[in-house]
C-alpha positions, 0 to 999 in steps of 0.5 A: 500500500502506498503511503499517502504522505509519500504519494503527495510529496511535492518535491520528490526527486528534487535537489535543493541547495540552501544557503544560510541553512544554519539560521532560523529561516534557512533551517526551517525551509530546509526541513520543510523541503526535506519533509516533502521529499527533496534531497537537501544540501545545506551550506553555511559558514558555521559547521556546528549549526549546519550539523544540528539541522542535518541531524534533525532532517536525518532523524526525520528520514530525510536525505541531507548533506552539509558543506561549509560555503561562503555565499559571498565567495563565487569560487566557493559557491561554484565549486560546491555546486559543481560537486553537487551536480556531479553527485546528484545530477543537477540542481532544482532549487537554490534558496538563499537565506543568509542574514547579517547581524543587525547590531550597528546597522539598525536602531540608529538614525540615518544622520548618525549612521556611518556610511560603511554601516549603511552600505554593508547590508546593501552590498552584502545582500546584493553580492551574495544573492547574485553570486548564488543565483548566477552559479545555480543558473549555470546548471539550471539553464542547460536543463531548462528548469530550476527555481531561484528563491530568496526571502525579504522582510516587510521593509523591502517594500514599506518605509519604516524608520531606523532600519538603516541600509537594511531596507535598501538591501532588501529592496535590491533583492526584490529588484534582482528577483525581477531582473533574474526572471526577465532573463532566465524564465524564458529558459525555464528558470523561475525566480521567486521572493517570499516577503514576510513580517519580522518573525518573532520566533527567530533570534535575529528578530529578538535582537532587532526589536530590542534595538528598535525598542531601545532607540524609541525608549520603550520596552521590547514587548511593547514594540513587538505588540505594536509591530504585530498590530500593524498587520490585519491579523494582529500577529506576525508571520510564522516560520511554519507559514513561510516554510509551507509557502516556500515548499509550494513555490519550489514545486512544479505546481507553482510553475506559472509564478516567476519574477514575483514576490509572495506576500506573506505579511498578513495584510501589513502590506496590501498589494 
């Protein structure tokens, strides 16, 4: 008898590479991809974090491998993908979930923000996403299929104070997403961005909300409540919600979606 879960797996026989897989977002989507039958290749700069996620995926019966890769280093990324293709036969999905520390970058008025601190997220996000997308496309385009995926929070679209260059960096990612699709969708390679609110389950948002609360002279719980109240649902996006949509968008069922942003902000941004 065929197991119903196995029969309905959305990503069976898919090979997925996740950058920043040791973080909260990268780890969550990696587990979600593996649960739906994908073979996942976890990359990041901290091997201990990668091993933690890999053990969870293996314990659940998933297929997983890890590698230390710096998403900013084109040579490192290209060599890793060459090895993945040699082993697995191809790459179906590339999900870049890297992040940088908000300390020194957020919660600071523009007038007091050093230029280098403003530029850091802009250059880091643009470079890392271009490097990983370009490297994946080199393998996807000859096969005529593939999905490039990225994640942004709501300041990519809505103007909020004290976010520094982060909002500019995230907006650049969404612009890159559209540009990649304009060139590559005709070759079967889709580009998709998922936009959420800040997710309070993640350690980085705990730090971010603390920085903003301190800058405004209020408690972190008060700031968190105010941020949640901005959505129609009066609550932020969850990691589980992001993961479930990421799985669908990575699957062939979303084949008509490319060059777009999946709006998971719960009404904070209304398209």
